[in-house]
C-alpha positions, 0 to 999 in steps of 0.5 A: 494471483498473489497474495495481497500481503506479499506486496513492500510496503514503505511507511514514513512520518506524516509533517505535523503541517498534515495533520501527523500519522503514517502515510502507507505506499505500495511500490508496486501499484502505482498511486495505491497508499493509504495513512494511519494514525500508528504504522500498524494502523497505516498498514493495516489499511493500505491491505484493504487500498492493495486489494481495491487497486487490484480488484480495480485492476482486474475490472479493468482489463489490466494486468497486477504486477506481482510483488517485488522483491527488494523492499521489505516491509516496514 
């Protein structure tokens, strides 16, 4: 299994209406996302989300996509 740190993560600022901060989305893992007050916190939080996503997929007997290489960690 690929290491969870290998998955590309897209970081985007959240709007003031969303209370600010940053979102972190993992395009390779549908529905896998998190957020944080800073980009660094969003990345740290999404690493936990990746681990939970992979564990849930394994428990359900679903395949786990390999990390793509078309995005860079932002």
